[in-house]
Each structure stands twice: as structure tokens, then as C-alpha cells.
Legacy VTK file of the C-alpha trace (Angstrom):
# vtk DataFile Version 3.0
C-alpha trace
ASCII
DATASET POLYDATA
POINTS 258 float
162.501 115.973 9.120
161.139 113.782 11.936
157.415 113.148 12.448
157.534 114.542 15.999
158.909 117.907 14.914
156.349 120.627 15.585
154.873 122.522 12.682
155.877 126.166 12.266
153.414 128.701 13.599
151.239 130.301 10.909
151.320 134.119 11.086
147.923 134.220 9.375
146.368 131.876 11.956
147.872 133.885 14.815
146.456 137.079 13.306
142.956 135.559 13.134
143.110 134.538 16.789
144.094 138.051 17.805
141.284 139.583 15.743
138.851 137.315 17.587
140.466 138.443 20.840
140.014 142.136 19.997
136.357 141.570 19.112
135.852 139.662 22.355
137.590 142.423 24.325
135.267 145.013 22.760
132.213 142.903 23.636
133.435 142.496 27.223
134.093 146.239 27.519
130.558 146.976 26.289
129.107 144.519 28.819
131.288 145.965 31.599
130.081 149.492 30.803
126.469 148.311 30.690
126.635 146.605 34.088
128.560 149.506 35.630
125.770 151.888 34.574
123.123 149.465 35.879
124.949 149.159 39.187
125.031 152.947 39.539
121.355 153.237 38.560
119.923 150.562 40.857
122.518 149.656 43.534
121.560 145.980 43.642
124.032 143.076 43.938
122.872 141.325 40.762
124.364 144.009 38.537
127.370 144.479 40.818
128.274 140.790 40.553
127.936 140.915 36.764
130.138 144.026 36.654
132.854 142.308 38.701
132.752 139.194 36.498
133.029 141.343 33.357
135.963 143.251 34.887
137.737 139.930 35.486
137.001 138.841 31.903
138.335 142.164 30.582
141.592 141.829 32.514
142.135 138.215 31.447
141.474 139.087 27.805
143.704 142.176 27.919
146.544 140.212 29.511
146.171 137.508 26.869
146.384 139.990 23.980
149.255 142.029 25.437
151.478 139.467 27.124
150.721 136.059 25.581
152.836 134.955 22.603
151.821 131.308 22.255
148.715 130.717 20.130
147.605 127.815 22.321
147.878 129.861 25.515
146.132 132.784 23.827
143.235 130.547 22.797
142.939 129.197 26.336
142.845 132.643 27.934
140.373 133.970 25.367
138.181 130.968 26.071
138.311 131.756 29.799
137.333 135.354 29.040
134.402 134.188 26.920
133.241 131.830 29.651
133.364 134.659 32.202
131.309 136.879 29.879
128.721 134.121 29.468
128.710 133.656 33.249
127.850 137.334 33.695
124.920 136.975 31.291
123.796 133.870 33.183
123.913 135.640 36.555
121.958 138.514 35.013
119.088 136.134 34.280
118.441 135.828 38.046
117.081 138.399 40.473
119.687 138.166 43.224
118.321 138.551 46.795
119.589 141.506 48.764
119.266 143.231 52.105
119.940 146.966 52.272
120.325 149.163 55.341
121.185 152.401 53.507
118.019 154.454 53.068
119.794 156.636 50.490
119.573 153.702 48.062
115.835 153.192 48.521
114.748 155.235 45.489
117.157 153.339 43.210
116.186 149.938 44.587
112.516 150.932 44.459
112.959 151.700 40.752
114.662 148.337 40.208
111.930 146.361 41.969
109.245 148.319 40.114
110.927 147.676 36.785
111.202 143.968 37.573
107.539 143.990 38.719
108.377 143.047 42.290
107.392 146.289 43.982
104.056 145.915 45.795
101.175 148.337 45.382
101.264 149.911 48.843
104.985 150.478 49.414
106.002 154.136 49.853
107.585 156.063 46.996
110.099 157.622 49.366
111.478 157.286 52.895
111.174 160.082 55.509
114.348 161.968 56.313
113.821 161.097 59.968
113.827 157.353 59.270
116.122 155.200 61.406
116.673 151.431 61.720
115.969 151.229 57.995
116.044 147.856 56.258
114.871 146.630 52.857
114.860 142.873 52.203
114.154 141.239 48.851
114.209 137.643 47.667
112.952 136.439 44.304
111.220 133.217 43.399
114.482 132.156 41.736
115.721 131.332 45.248
112.516 130.321 47.059
108.966 129.205 46.316
107.691 132.791 46.054
109.111 136.305 45.968
108.914 138.652 48.925
109.782 142.255 49.716
109.983 143.745 53.218
110.657 147.312 54.234
110.913 148.495 57.833
111.968 151.661 59.612
111.196 153.953 62.545
110.619 157.688 62.187
109.139 160.787 63.816
105.456 160.631 64.778
104.518 163.321 62.256
106.185 161.325 59.471
104.587 158.080 60.643
101.061 159.490 60.672
100.393 159.214 56.887
101.594 155.603 56.862
99.382 154.732 59.844
96.440 156.393 58.115
97.108 154.397 54.955
97.277 151.123 56.878
93.983 151.731 58.632
92.088 153.087 55.623
93.281 150.526 53.057
93.048 147.394 55.233
90.685 144.740 53.861
90.519 142.854 57.176
90.191 143.994 60.775
93.500 144.788 62.540
95.195 141.687 63.913
97.608 141.120 66.741
100.887 139.395 65.911
99.606 136.163 67.455
96.387 136.285 65.438
98.220 136.962 62.184
100.677 134.108 62.815
97.993 131.610 63.872
97.924 128.286 62.048
94.140 128.626 61.992
92.413 131.997 61.924
89.447 132.649 64.167
86.005 132.593 62.544
85.796 136.387 62.487
88.761 136.672 60.122
87.676 133.664 58.068
84.326 135.337 57.467
86.037 138.596 56.486
88.339 136.787 54.060
85.395 134.899 52.554
83.562 138.164 52.000
86.609 139.926 50.581
87.654 137.282 48.046
84.118 136.095 47.351
84.398 132.401 48.198
82.835 130.122 50.757
85.101 128.913 53.553
84.550 125.850 55.701
84.858 127.320 59.195
86.046 123.956 60.535
88.997 123.792 58.128
92.248 125.536 59.080
92.984 128.784 57.248
96.348 130.525 57.583
97.621 133.802 56.178
100.982 133.808 54.427
102.866 136.847 55.776
106.586 137.659 55.825
107.599 138.855 59.278
110.868 140.682 60.037
113.490 139.095 62.285
113.179 141.864 64.882
109.419 141.449 65.302
109.909 140.397 68.955
110.896 143.982 69.689
107.359 145.061 68.768
104.991 142.672 70.577
102.152 145.214 70.577
102.266 145.877 66.839
99.100 145.464 64.787
98.919 143.735 61.418
96.860 145.348 58.660
96.179 143.236 55.559
96.005 145.435 52.463
95.809 142.697 49.879
95.030 138.991 50.011
95.121 136.347 47.275
91.979 134.373 46.416
93.647 131.004 46.965
92.462 129.668 50.316
95.255 127.087 50.346
97.901 129.779 49.897
96.697 133.147 51.186
99.645 135.298 50.144
99.311 138.850 51.382
100.493 142.403 51.335
100.520 143.739 54.871
101.563 146.676 57.000
102.789 145.842 60.505
102.480 148.946 62.647
103.724 149.721 66.149
102.436 153.221 66.898
103.996 153.240 70.372
107.486 153.092 68.860
106.624 154.796 65.546
107.847 151.690 63.756
106.407 150.276 60.549
107.046 147.250 58.348
105.691 146.893 54.824
105.593 143.212 53.947
104.434 141.359 50.875
104.643 137.950 49.247
104.364 138.134 45.485
LINES 1 259
258 0 1 2 3 4 5 6 7 8 9 10 11 12 13 14 15 16 17 18 19 20 21 22 23 24 25 26 27 28 29 30 31 32 33 34 35 36 37 38 39 40 41 42 43 44 45 46 47 48 49 50 51 52 53 54 55 56 57 58 59 60 61 62 63 64 65 66 67 68 69 70 71 72 73 74 75 76 77 78 79 80 81 82 83 84 85 86 87 88 89 90 91 92 93 94 95 96 97 98 99 100 101 102 103 104 105 106 107 108 109 110 111 112 113 114 115 116 117 118 119 120 121 122 123 124 125 126 127 128 129 130 131 132 133 134 135 136 137 138 139 140 141 142 143 144 145 146 147 148 149 150 151 152 153 154 155 156 157 158 159 160 161 162 163 164 165 166 167 168 169 170 171 172 173 174 175 176 177 178 179 180 181 182 183 184 185 186 187 188 189 190 191 192 193 194 195 196 197 198 199 200 201 202 203 204 205 206 207 208 209 210 211 212 213 214 215 216 217 218 219 220 221 222 223 224 225 226 227 228 229 230 231 232 233 234 235 236 237 238 239 240 241 242 243 244 245 246 247 248 249 250 251 252 253 254 255 256 257
């Protein structure tokens, strides 16, 4: 026999490869089920992406086991399936940013952000039935220097009243206009209030700026007031939790940097 003649395929070796494939398929199916349940529970893109990746891995692995006869091709496709499964686990290690405009998903996404310790202290547990122009934005520190969550909506005056009361009663600083809150250097009045609240001395001649996330449609609410409910004790990086309230339009925005 010539040296270049290929060796006969070992039935035992082929059987081992297929056993590995069946185990891998079971692991992928378990991961797919897990991410499908998480997607249903929280309605966030992180789990949805992982579910889609696992579905692709499942199909590739199933095709390999059912249709592939060559051991080398089977190994290659099983390897691709394993890589896809690992990719899903890798994606799962990140908190994927999302923007939601469906208020029906708020309770699920609220639970997700609470579980991941992103949900701020003063965000509402539920959204009024009358809410319109709803939007929830989230971005984790995996994708920027710090995490933030923003929630905004309009609603009936009677539904807005408790939120307005909360903003005014829980505020640690005097109400600010949009221009004052955005200022690169706060006026002395607010500097003094911040110094008293966080218990540090502030050089009134040095610039002090609040770190607040503002929504893109803020220009539609020029008369809104900004209420600071929480403020960090780092003068160089005054991250905040704020409520931006426009009582004329019954519009509110909960905003925090974590």
C-alpha cells in the first residue's frame, strides 16, 4: 500500500466524537432554555442576544450530528457550536445598554436593574396607566465611564402629583433651572448647599459642576425644574440622582448616574 493512502476511519473514534456532540448539544439546549426564560423574565437585549447565539449553536450542532458523515467536518462544526456557546457566556458577562419605549416592560426591566444593582433609590416601582411618551434608557459602565439610568414619561395631573411631591420633599438642594443645573460652575448658593449636604469645605472660587444625565428631548421642556435627590461626596465628580420635572406639561424624568 502507498504512503499517501488514507487510513480507514475508526468506528470507535467516530462514536466518541458523536458522544461529545450529543453532550455538547444537551449543554447548548440547557443554555438556550436558560436564556429564553431570562429573556421572558426581564425583556432586556443582553439575554435576547445570548438566546439567539445559543439557538444558532443548537442548529449548527444538530445539523452536524444529523447530516454530517465525515469525522473531520463533524469536528469542525462541533467546534463552531462550542465557540458560539462560549460567545453567549461571554456576552452574558456584560450588561448590554438598552432603550425601551414599551411601558408594559417596565416592571420586568425594573426587576432586572434592581437585581443587577443598577436601579436607583428614587425610581418608581410602577408606571401610571395614563403614562405616554414613555422611555427607559440604561447604559452600564461596561460601555462608558459610569452607569446611568433614565426614565421619562408624561401622565395625567393626578398621577403626576405624587411624583412632584416626592421630588420636592426629598430634594437635598434647592430647585434648579435647566441652565443652573447644566452650568460648568454652580453659583455660590448651590455650592454652599452641597458643602453642607456632603459635609466638606468648598473653595467658592473653584468651579463645581453637577454630573447629571439629561434626556435628548429636554429642549421641549425649557421651564422644567431640576431636583437633586442624591449627590456623591466627590467634589471632582458630583454624580447625582435627580428628578427633572415640568409641571406645566405633566412631564417627569428620573435620572441617575451610578
